[in-house]
N, C-alpha and C positions, 0 to 999 in steps of 0.2 A: 483166050482162056478166061473163064468167068472168075471174078473175085468174090469172095465171101465176106460180107460185112456184118459183123455181129453187133447188135444194139444191146448194150449192157445196162440193165436197170440199176444194179448195185454191184459194182465190181469189187471183188475181194480176192486178193492174191495171197496164197499161202506157200510156205516152203514145201509142204507135202501134205497130201490128203491121207492122213493115217492117224490111228489112235486105238485105244483099247476097245475090244468088242465087248458088248454087254454080257456075253456068256463066258468072258475071260479066255476065249480060245485064242490060239496063236497060229500065225501063218508064217512059215519059214520063208516063203517067197516074198512077203510084204514087209515084215518087220522082225527085229530081234527084240525080245523083251524079257524082263525079270521083275519080280515084285521086290520093292524096297520100301519099308515103312508104309505099306498099303498103296504105294504109288508105283505104277509100272514105269520102268525105264525102257525107252524104246529108241530106235533110230529111224530116220526117214526112209521111205521106200526106195529101193534100188531102181525101180521102174521110172521114177521121176528125178533121178539123180543127175542125169546128163553128164556134163563135164565138171559138175560142182561136187563139193564134199557133202556126204550125208551128215546130218546133225543129230547129236544126242538130245533126246527129249525126256522130261520137260526141260525146256531151254533155260540154262543158267546164265543170267546176265553177267556181263563183265563187272569185276569189282571196281572198275574205274569208269563206269558208264557215265556218259555226258561230257567227258573231258574233250573228246574229239570235236564236238560242236562248240565248246567253250574256247578252245585254245588255237584253232586254226584261223588263219588270217581271213579266209572267206569260205562260203559254203561249198564252192566248187572243189576246194582242196580236201575238205572233210570226206566227201564221198569217194573221191579219187584215191585218197590215201588208204582207205579201208579196202576198197575193191582191188586196188593195185597190189596191196600187201598179200591178199589172197592169191593173186596170180603168181607172185614170187614164191609163196608157200607151196604151190602146186609143183614147182620145179624141184623141190626138196622132199616133199611129202605127197606122193601120188594120191589122187582122189579115190582110186580103187583099193587102196591099202589102209587109208586112215579116215577116222571120223573127226569132225570139227566140234570145237567148243570155244566159246568166248573166253578171253583171258581171265584166269582165276588166281594168279600168283602176285600180280602187282595191283594193289588196291589204290584208290584215289589219293589217299594221304601219302602213300609212298611215291607215286608218280609226281605229285605236287612238290614233294621234297627234292626229287631228282631234277626238277625243272628250275630250281632256285640256283643262284650263283654260288659257287664254292666259296666258303669263308676262309680268308687268309688268317695266318697266325696273329697278325697285328689286329685284325678285327676281333678275333676271339679274345685276345688279351684285354681289349677295351670294354668288352661286354660284361654287364652285371649278370648274376645268376638268373635273375628274372628274364633278362633279354636273351640269354642263352636258351632258356626253356621255351620262350616265344618263337625263336628262330630255329628250334631243333638243332642247336649248335653242337650238342654233345655227339650227335650222329654225323652232322655235316655231310649230308648226302648229295648236295648240289653238284650237278654236272656242268652247268653253264660256267663260263669264265668268271673268276673272282673280280669284283670291282675294286678290290683293295681299299675299301673304305671310302671310295669316291662318292660324293653326294650329287654332284652336278650331272644332270642327265646328258647334257651335250658332250661332256668329256667321256662319260660311259659309252655313248654312241660311237665316239671316235676311237676309243682305245680298247674297250672290253664289252662290245655289244652282246646281248644274249642271243645265242644262235639256235639253241634247242627249244622248240616250241611245244612239242607234244610227243607222247610215247603210246604206242598201241601194241597190245599183246594178243596173240592167237595161239590156242592149244590144240594138239592133235593126239588122238588115241588109236590104238589098234582097232581094226574093223570089228573084231568080236567083243570089244570092251564096251558094252552098252551102258555099263555103270560109270564109265569114266573114272576108273580107279587108278590106273597106272598110265601116266602120261608118257608118250613115246616121242614127242617132238614139240618144239616151241619156236614161234617166230616173234620177233620184236621189230616194230617199225619206229624209226626215229625221224620225226618231222623237223626239218631245219629251215631257218629263215634265210631268204635271199635278200630281204629288205628288213631293216630294223627301224621300228617306229618309236618315237619318244616325244615327250612334252617338256619344255623348259620350266613350265610351272603348271600346277594342278589346274585342270579344266582349260588350259591354254591351247594355243595352236599346236597341231600335230606336225612334227617334222619326220623326215625319213632319210635313211642312209642305205645306199646299195652296198651289199657285202660281196666279198670275193668268193665266188661259187666254189672254186677249187679248195680254198682255205677252209670254208665252212664244211665241205664234204670230209676233209681230213680231220677236222675237229669232231665230226659225227662218228667217224670210224674209231677215233681214240675213245670217245664216250662209250661206244659199243664194247670195246675191250674191257673197260672198267665195269660196265654193267654185267658182262659175262662172268667176271670174277665174283661179283656179288651174288649172282644167281646160282653159281656152283656151290655156294655155301648151304643152299637148301638141299636136304637129302634126296628129295624127289626129283631134283633137277641136276644132280651132280654127274649123272652118267647117261644123259640123253642128248641127241643133236639139238643145238640151239642156233637159230638163224637170225641175223640182223640185217635190216635193209634201211638204206638212207634215202629219204624223200625230201626234195627241195621244193618247198611250197611257193606258189605265186603270191604277188602282193595283194593288198586289200582292194585296190581299185581295178583289178583284172577280172575278166569274166571267163577266163579259162583256168583250169587247175595247173598245178606244178607237175613234177614227174619224179619217179625213182631214178637214181643215178648209179647205185651199186648195192650189192648184197654179198654176205659171206656167211659160212656155216662153221661152227665148232662141232666136230663129230663127238661121239660118245666119249666121255671122260676127258674131253679136250679142254685145255686151259687157255688156248689161244684160238683166234679165228683164222681160218685158212685164207688163201688168196682171195681178194675182193673181186667179184665178177661185175663187169660194167653192164649197166642197163641203158640201152640207147632208145629212149622213148620220148615222145614230144606230143603235146596237144596244141593245136593252132586253130585260129579262127578261119572260117571259109566264107567268102573268098578273102584272100590276103596275100601279101608278098611272101610271107613265110610258107603258106600253103603252096604257092606257086613254085617256090624253090624245091619243095619236096615232091609235088605231084601237080603239074600244070593242068592235067586233064580234069582232075576233080574240081579245080578252080573254075575252069571253063564250063563244066557241066552244072556247077552250082549257079553260075550266072544265068545259064539257060533256064534252069529250074525257076529262079526268081522272075525272070522276064516273062515266062509263059504264065505264071500265076498272076502277075500284075496286069497282063493283057486281058485276062478273062474275069477277074473278080475285083470290083471297085473297092471292096472293104478290106483288101489285103495290102499290107505295107511292104514288108520285106522279111524274109526268113533269115535266121542267124544260125550258122552251122559251126560245129566244133569237130575237127577231125583228129583222131588219135593215130599216131604213127609209131611203129616199133621197128628199129633197124631200117628206117626210112621207107618202110612199107606200110601202106594204109591198112589199119586194123579195123576201125569202126568210125561211124559218122553219127552224130547226134544233132538234130535240127529242131529248133523252136520256131513255130509258125504262128504268128499272131493274127487274129481276125476279130472283127466286130460281129458278135453273134446276133442274127436277126430271126432265125427260125431253123427248125429241124430239117426241112427240105433243102434249104440252102447249104446247111452243114453237110448233109449227105452228098450233095453235089460237089462241094469243095473237096471232101474226103476222097470221093471216087477219082476226081481229077488229080489230086496230089498223089494218090497211089499209082495212077497211070504214069505220071511224070517221074515218080521215083524209080519205077521199073526201067524207064528209058534212060534216065540220067545217072542212076546209082546202081544199075543192075550188076555191075562188076565189083561193087563194094561188098566185102565179106559180111559185114553186119551194119545195120543202120536202124535208127529209131527216129520217128518224126512225131513231135508233140504239137497238136493243133490246139491253141489256147485262145480264150477270150479273157484278157487280163490274167488273173490268177486261176481262173476256172479252166480245167481240162475239158476239152470237147471231143477230141478223138486222138487215137494213138495208132500209128502204123509202124510195125516192126518187121525186120527180116534178119534171120541168123543164117549162118552158113549151112544149116541143116534144112532150111525152109526152101521149098521149090517156088513159092510165091509169097508175097507180103501177107502178114497177118494184120487184120484191121479190127479195131474196136471203136464204136461210137458210144459215148456216154450219154445216158438219159438223165441229165441233171439240169 
């Protein structure tokens, strides 16, 4: 079967190809829209929705934009935290019934206050009015464990390490609510630390403490209950379903992301979260002993993939794979393939051969993507989803 290779001069990906027509006409098949302050409110096209949420446009950025990049221990966690939270949201708010909007209820200042340690009565009593104002002590919104006035970082790390690292919010609206007026569901992700980092002195050496995963998860669930009671005080959120999910992020020096471990939902008017659902997912390097324990075949196939590439291309070193498993079943595979770029003809040859090998070695993998790179420069992308009959290939002209 012939493979189609698309050479892209300037690749630009969009959520959807839709927007207001010049003649202000509407198409019920493509978009729903209304005028608000001379700006049409629309949602993305059902025809490009796939298994994803349609999004209300113009896109309203999260009130806490930027915190995910700032607060996660590594970049792998940040992307996985956001995409994984969407997958959990789909379990509660079906994509064919709800529209998506970035979180609009927790702004950056509020989340930063939530991430602080809880202030003890002793600490509050010792503070001056100025210090109380600086630390937002009157509200005392911190969800992390109180340090009880302790100043030595080593003792804090041992006794009351900060376990909550970040908070992410997602909003959901009824399919017909293109204005995003009446929120119908909300999801909150809590990113928790499995490793706590600290310095004994400013700009000094960084030390780390491994935390008890089960204890941290329990702390996260207790924080979720506290957040739920606070959110219910908002009239717009008092009678809608609210879901919380606990994410255990990987350490700073790891090149694989963490994973979600549990989630729970408080139904309409609910004051408590229902039973926590366990999430059994894991991302591992391939090849590795961890991957072998989960799926020895993918380990063996990946070694074959690498061996064949090294045999035919002298400028190839070794590909690095990350496999995502859910309930011990392989869900997806992501591969970074480094090359030294010498010319377009060679790149096309490599891409063709990699595509051929991928079909042989990863044909039974439901979803995979292979990034061919020269340093930080992307040279080619090979992807396959469960709906694709054959891999989709893009060669960048840069």
